[in-house]
LUMMINU-26911 format. One record per atom (N, C-alpha, C): y, x, z. Coordinates in Angstrom, 3 decimals, decimal comma. Each point is the difference from the previous one (the first is absolute). Example, Ala and Ser with C-alpha at 12.3 -4.5 7.8 and 13.67 -1.06 7.14 Angstrom:
<nutis>
+----------+----------+----------+
|    north |     east |       up |
+----------+----------+----------+
|   -5,690 |   13,190 |    7,800 |
|    1,190 |   -0,890 |    0,000 |
|    1,200 |    0,900 |    0,000 |
|    1,050 |   -0,350 |   -0,720 |
|    1,190 |    0,820 |    0,060 |
|    1,090 |   -0,770 |    0,730 |
+----------+----------+----------+
</nutis>
This chain:
<nutis>
+----------+----------+----------+
|    north |     east |       up |
+----------+----------+----------+
|    5,854 |  145,388 |  -24,950 |
|   -0,783 |   -0,582 |   -0,788 |
|   -1,181 |    0,064 |    1,058 |
|   -0,793 |   -0,944 |    0,832 |
|   -1,159 |    0,241 |    1,059 |
|   -1,074 |   -0,312 |   -1,060 |
|   -1,021 |    0,288 |    0,084 |
|   -1,724 |    0,111 |   -0,725 |
|   -0,530 |   -1,463 |    0,889 |
|   -0,358 |   -0,688 |   -1,008 |
|   -0,765 |   -0,824 |    0,885 |
|   -1,137 |    0,182 |    0,066 |
|   -1,025 |   -0,839 |    0,926 |
|   -1,702 |    0,528 |    0,400 |
|   -0,127 |   -1,248 |   -1,321 |
|   -1,489 |    0,946 |   -0,674 |
|   -0,466 |   -0,889 |   -0,456 |
|   -1,131 |   -0,831 |    0,328 |
|   -0,202 |   -1,601 |    0,103 |
|   -1,021 |   -0,315 |    0,469 |
|   -1,153 |    0,029 |   -0,327 |
|   -0,636 |    0,390 |    0,451 |
|   -1,454 |   -0,120 |   -0,485 |
|   -1,242 |   -0,940 |    0,408 |
|   -0,845 |   -0,435 |   -0,937 |
|   -0,518 |   -1,050 |    0,216 |
|   -0,964 |    0,103 |    1,052 |
|    0,019 |   -1,243 |    0,701 |
|   -1,045 |   -0,024 |    1,284 |
|   -1,192 |    0,360 |   -0,552 |
|   -0,634 |   -0,367 |   -1,119 |
|   -1,212 |    0,379 |   -0,068 |
|   -0,698 |    1,283 |   -0,108 |
|    1,046 |    0,826 |    0,050 |
|    0,247 |    1,578 |   -0,040 |
|   -0,092 |    0,479 |    1,379 |
|    0,736 |   -1,101 |    1,011 |
|   -0,320 |    0,364 |    1,321 |
|   -1,301 |   -0,526 |    0,702 |
|   -0,503 |   -0,597 |   -0,550 |
|   -1,173 |   -1,011 |    0,387 |
|   -0,856 |    0,994 |   -0,185 |
|    0,032 |    0,667 |   -1,433 |
|   -1,312 |    1,117 |   -0,528 |
|    0,036 |    0,887 |    0,897 |
|    1,526 |    0,761 |    0,473 |
|    0,145 |    1,109 |    0,231 |
|   -0,735 |   -0,148 |    1,763 |
|    0,468 |   -1,175 |    0,566 |
|   -0,713 |   -0,215 |    1,343 |
|   -1,643 |    0,253 |   -0,114 |
|   -0,088 |   -0,737 |   -1,088 |
|   -2,051 |   -0,027 |    0,118 |
|   -0,097 |    1,576 |   -0,260 |
|    0,545 |    0,406 |   -0,667 |
|   -0,839 |    1,569 |   -0,224 |
|    0,638 |    0,823 |    1,102 |
|    1,142 |   -0,400 |    0,780 |
|    0,279 |    0,869 |    1,223 |
|   -0,983 |   -0,451 |    0,870 |
|   -0,480 |   -1,164 |    0,654 |
|   -0,604 |   -0,505 |    1,061 |
|   -1,888 |    0,233 |   -0,425 |
|   -0,153 |    0,585 |   -0,865 |
|   -1,382 |    0,623 |   -0,226 |
|    0,076 |    0,882 |   -0,160 |
|    1,051 |    1,124 |   -0,442 |
|   -0,059 |    1,179 |    0,398 |
|    0,202 |    0,223 |    1,792 |
|    0,938 |   -0,530 |    0,455 |
|   -0,239 |    0,018 |    1,594 |
|   -1,542 |   -0,167 |    0,857 |
|   -0,786 |   -1,599 |   -0,769 |
|   -1,064 |   -0,073 |    0,051 |
|   -0,842 |    1,173 |    0,519 |
|   -0,350 |    0,520 |   -1,058 |
|   -0,809 |    0,829 |   -0,526 |
|    0,780 |    1,551 |    1,132 |
|    0,945 |    0,275 |    0,207 |
|    0,601 |    0,933 |    0,773 |
|   -0,481 |    0,007 |    1,390 |
|    0,786 |   -1,228 |    0,681 |
|   -0,812 |   -0,828 |    1,112 |
|   -1,447 |    0,290 |    0,210 |
|   -0,903 |   -0,268 |   -1,091 |
|   -1,159 |   -0,041 |    0,379 |
|   -0,537 |    1,224 |    0,212 |
|    0,494 |    0,799 |   -0,936 |
|   -0,257 |    1,598 |    0,171 |
|    0,017 |    0,489 |    1,105 |
|    1,256 |   -0,364 |    0,511 |
|    0,397 |    0,940 |    1,725 |
|   -0,495 |   -0,765 |    0,631 |
|   -0,235 |   -1,362 |    0,023 |
|   -0,759 |   -0,907 |    1,140 |
|   -1,539 |    0,643 |    0,162 |
|   -0,736 |    0,425 |   -1,185 |
|   -1,500 |    0,310 |    0,001 |
|    0,146 |    1,401 |    0,900 |
|    1,158 |    1,028 |   -0,901 |
|   -0,018 |    1,018 |    0,680 |
|   -0,172 |   -0,133 |    1,688 |
|    1,314 |   -0,367 |    0,336 |
|    0,216 |   -0,879 |    1,711 |
|   -1,380 |   -0,247 |    0,683 |
|   -0,796 |   -0,722 |   -0,687 |
|   -1,260 |   -0,534 |    0,302 |
|   -0,712 |    0,691 |    0,473 |
|   -0,515 |    1,093 |   -1,264 |
|   -0,769 |    1,050 |    0,464 |
|    0,004 |    0,852 |    0,688 |
|    1,273 |    0,440 |    0,108 |
|    1,237 |    1,001 |    0,996 |
|   -0,786 |   -0,648 |    1,721 |
|    0,081 |   -1,089 |   -0,175 |
|    0,134 |   -0,619 |    1,410 |
|   -1,477 |   -0,248 |    0,709 |
|   -1,201 |   -0,626 |   -1,025 |
|   -1,114 |   -0,565 |    0,484 |
|   -0,833 |    0,945 |   -0,392 |
|    0,019 |    0,986 |   -1,022 |
|   -0,859 |    0,670 |   -0,775 |
|   -0,960 |   -0,192 |   -0,713 |
|   -0,037 |   -1,525 |   -0,779 |
|   -0,528 |   -0,263 |   -1,076 |
|    0,742 |   -0,724 |   -0,730 |
|   -0,471 |   -0,409 |   -0,995 |
|    0,786 |   -1,284 |   -0,898 |
|    0,295 |   -1,106 |    0,100 |
|    0,869 |   -0,977 |   -0,315 |
|    0,026 |   -0,955 |    0,622 |
|   -0,779 |   -0,931 |   -0,557 |
|   -0,537 |   -1,282 |    0,403 |
|   -0,753 |   -0,854 |   -0,163 |
|    0,446 |   -0,607 |   -1,338 |
|   -1,011 |   -0,109 |   -0,892 |
|    0,046 |   -0,214 |   -1,470 |
|   -0,107 |   -1,544 |    0,099 |
|   -0,491 |   -0,353 |    0,699 |
|   -0,206 |   -1,831 |    0,276 |
|    0,144 |   -0,303 |    1,264 |
|    1,442 |   -0,140 |    0,949 |
|   -0,012 |   -0,390 |    1,204 |
|   -0,925 |   -1,682 |    0,326 |
|   -0,405 |   -0,478 |   -0,557 |
|   -1,040 |   -0,950 |    0,206 |
|   -1,197 |    0,144 |   -0,002 |
|   -0,346 |    1,216 |   -0,441 |
|   -1,471 |    0,436 |   -0,376 |
|   -0,579 |    0,640 |    1,637 |
|   -1,152 |   -1,131 |    0,195 |
|   -0,281 |   -0,386 |    2,106 |
|   -0,331 |    1,795 |    0,375 |
|   -0,336 |    0,431 |   -0,768 |
|   -0,326 |    1,623 |    0,225 |
|    1,119 |    0,548 |    0,661 |
|    1,322 |    0,132 |   -0,500 |
|    1,052 |    0,360 |    0,698 |
|    0,282 |   -0,571 |    1,068 |
|    0,267 |    0,857 |    0,989 |
|    0,801 |   -0,270 |    1,419 |
|    1,258 |   -0,989 |   -0,396 |
|   -0,168 |   -0,735 |    1,503 |
|    1,154 |   -1,293 |   -0,007 |
|    1,561 |    1,040 |   -0,185 |
|   -0,398 |    0,523 |    1,143 |
|    1,367 |    0,806 |    0,089 |
|    0,656 |    0,763 |   -1,523 |
|   -0,921 |    0,629 |   -0,400 |
|    0,298 |    0,428 |   -1,163 |
|    0,369 |   -0,724 |   -1,230 |
|   -0,806 |   -1,102 |   -0,022 |
|    0,840 |   -0,954 |   -0,931 |
|    1,273 |   -0,909 |    0,093 |
|    0,003 |    0,072 |    1,710 |
|    1,313 |   -0,968 |    0,096 |
|    1,268 |    1,091 |   -0,032 |
|   -0,145 |    1,499 |    0,773 |
|    0,853 |    1,044 |   -0,538 |
|    0,353 |    0,736 |   -1,103 |
|   -0,992 |   -0,265 |   -0,822 |
|    0,250 |   -0,001 |   -1,573 |
|    0,616 |   -1,094 |   -0,850 |
|   -0,173 |   -1,012 |    0,436 |
|    0,437 |   -1,260 |   -0,717 |
|    1,399 |   -0,053 |    0,637 |
|    0,473 |    0,188 |    1,193 |
|    1,455 |    0,231 |    0,243 |
|    0,933 |    0,897 |   -0,239 |
|   -0,689 |    1,521 |   -0,083 |
|    0,901 |    0,942 |   -0,640 |
|    0,167 |   -0,133 |   -1,360 |
|   -1,046 |   -0,473 |   -0,793 |
|    0,038 |   -0,188 |   -1,665 |
|    1,342 |   -0,687 |   -0,064 |
|   -0,425 |   -1,231 |    0,680 |
|    1,126 |   -1,014 |   -0,159 |
|    0,945 |   -0,207 |    0,004 |
|    0,418 |    1,265 |    1,476 |
|    1,323 |   -0,210 |   -0,146 |
|    0,826 |    0,977 |   -0,613 |
|   -0,941 |    1,240 |   -0,397 |
|    0,388 |    0,938 |   -0,597 |
|    0,322 |   -0,310 |   -1,625 |
|   -0,841 |   -0,535 |   -0,526 |
|    0,146 |   -0,584 |   -1,504 |
|    1,061 |   -0,988 |   -0,109 |
|    0,232 |   -0,815 |    0,648 |
|    1,297 |   -1,321 |    0,583 |
|    1,276 |    1,090 |   -0,222 |
|   -0,010 |    0,829 |    0,982 |
|    0,927 |    0,835 |    0,323 |
|    0,584 |    0,866 |   -1,394 |
|   -0,965 |    0,464 |   -0,601 |
|   -0,018 |    0,969 |   -1,332 |
|    1,210 |   -0,825 |   -1,065 |
|   -1,073 |   -1,355 |   -0,301 |
|    0,448 |   -0,805 |   -0,809 |
|    1,334 |   -0,334 |    0,359 |
|    0,637 |   -0,801 |    0,753 |
|    0,586 |    0,163 |    0,642 |
|    1,508 |    0,376 |    0,015 |
|   -0,281 |    1,148 |    0,253 |
|    1,156 |    1,722 |    0,065 |
|    0,068 |    0,124 |   -1,528 |
|   -0,950 |    0,012 |   -0,610 |
|    0,388 |   -0,117 |   -1,576 |
|    0,703 |   -0,880 |   -0,775 |
|   -0,158 |   -1,185 |    0,143 |
|    0,605 |   -1,291 |   -0,413 |
|    1,711 |    0,463 |    0,106 |
|   -0,172 |   -0,124 |    1,374 |
|    1,530 |    0,526 |    0,687 |
|    0,605 |    1,263 |   -1,166 |
|   -0,340 |    0,700 |    0,356 |
|    0,015 |    1,708 |   -1,171 |
|    0,551 |   -0,864 |   -0,892 |
|   -0,403 |   -0,551 |   -1,018 |
|   -0,103 |   -0,460 |   -1,169 |
|    1,222 |   -1,316 |   -0,293 |
|   -0,062 |   -0,706 |    1,175 |
|    1,187 |   -0,838 |   -0,144 |
|    1,382 |    0,760 |    0,544 |
|   -0,079 |    0,806 |    0,440 |
|    1,205 |    1,005 |    0,150 |
|    0,631 |    0,694 |   -1,226 |
|   -1,098 |    0,341 |   -0,409 |
|    0,383 |    0,910 |   -1,625 |
|    0,524 |   -1,288 |   -0,959 |
|   -0,843 |   -0,861 |    0,202 |
|    0,795 |   -1,077 |   -0,872 |
|    1,502 |   -0,462 |    0,330 |
|   -0,295 |   -0,114 |    1,263 |
|    1,794 |   -0,299 |    0,296 |
|    1,144 |    1,285 |   -0,149 |
|   -0,649 |    0,892 |    0,473 |
|    0,662 |    1,501 |   -0,485 |
|    0,782 |   -0,170 |   -1,322 |
|   -1,105 |   -0,162 |   -0,820 |
|    0,187 |   -0,701 |   -1,518 |
|    0,738 |   -0,458 |   -1,067 |
|   -0,148 |   -1,376 |    0,899 |
|    0,976 |   -0,931 |   -0,224 |
|    0,755 |   -0,966 |    0,623 |
|    0,234 |    0,505 |    0,931 |
|    0,446 |   -0,528 |    0,874 |
|    0,243 |   -1,046 |    0,863 |
|   -1,323 |   -0,644 |   -0,428 |
|   -0,675 |   -1,147 |    0,627 |
|   -1,378 |    0,086 |    0,202 |
|   -0,297 |   -0,771 |    1,305 |
|   -1,664 |   -0,351 |    0,470 |
|   -0,743 |   -0,599 |   -1,356 |
|   -1,077 |    0,093 |   -0,285 |
|   -1,084 |   -0,580 |   -0,938 |
|    0,619 |   -1,668 |    0,390 |
|   -0,263 |   -0,888 |   -1,176 |
|   -0,050 |   -1,221 |    0,385 |
|   -0,878 |   -0,221 |    1,261 |
|   -0,903 |    0,221 |   -0,360 |
|   -0,990 |   -0,775 |    1,482 |
|   -0,001 |    0,643 |    0,840 |
|    0,881 |    0,733 |    0,247 |
|    0,198 |    0,096 |    1,525 |
|    1,520 |    0,092 |    0,470 |
|    1,013 |   -0,576 |   -0,659 |
|    1,312 |   -0,230 |    0,153 |
|   -0,041 |   -1,312 |    1,225 |
|   -0,751 |   -0,708 |   -0,391 |
|    0,016 |   -1,352 |    1,003 |
|   -1,044 |   -0,056 |    0,778 |
|   -0,537 |    1,072 |    1,156 |
|   -0,597 |    0,063 |    1,038 |
|   -0,272 |   -0,908 |    1,187 |
|    1,123 |   -0,898 |    0,369 |
|    0,137 |   -0,789 |    0,720 |
|    0,057 |    0,831 |    1,349 |
|    0,571 |    1,443 |   -0,065 |
|    0,322 |    0,778 |    1,425 |
|    1,300 |   -0,278 |    0,452 |
|    0,495 |   -0,507 |   -0,656 |
|    1,655 |   -0,615 |    0,799 |
|   -0,202 |   -0,433 |    0,925 |
|    0,335 |    0,503 |    1,234 |
|   -0,140 |   -1,270 |    1,095 |
|    1,402 |   -1,156 |   -0,027 |
|    1,087 |    0,841 |   -0,478 |
|    0,405 |   -0,985 |   -0,076 |
|    0,359 |   -1,094 |   -1,009 |
|   -0,577 |   -0,172 |   -1,039 |
|   -0,812 |   -1,207 |   -0,721 |
|   -1,180 |   -0,464 |    0,682 |
|   -0,360 |    0,014 |    0,860 |
|   -1,091 |   -0,666 |    0,741 |
|    0,441 |   -1,051 |    0,810 |
|   -1,007 |   -1,326 |   -0,364 |
|    0,359 |   -0,765 |    0,615 |
|   -0,557 |   -0,093 |    1,268 |
|    0,040 |   -0,914 |    0,968 |
|    0,126 |    0,445 |    1,388 |
|   -1,544 |   -0,890 |    0,213 |
|   -0,849 |    0,662 |    1,183 |
|   -1,696 |   -0,265 |   -0,343 |
|    0,296 |   -1,007 |    0,844 |
|   -1,002 |   -1,430 |   -0,190 |
|    0,033 |   -0,924 |    0,086 |
|   -0,875 |   -0,083 |    1,234 |
|    0,590 |   -1,261 |    0,946 |
|   -0,930 |    0,196 |    1,315 |
|   -0,854 |   -1,119 |    0,214 |
+----------+----------+----------+
</nutis>
């Protein structure tokens, strides 16, 4: 007799994803701030829109922090989805139809 995997509530997945992305964001910010201090010798700009912050520094911080934070959140969400799939045998409902199947895509209009 095989064991059936219990279906988990999709709300649990959503809550788990939220917690994971918050934790990943906090870890990413700490790592990014540490890397910024090590490479520039000063703290990252508290407000890059402040005219007293040099433009190169504001742009560099915006690009670095935006990229690192987005990657951290995406990786945390993917790991949560992988865990959900391993636990239930299927992807969470919001990820089951993501439009990535090229064989089902319609031909581009010219």
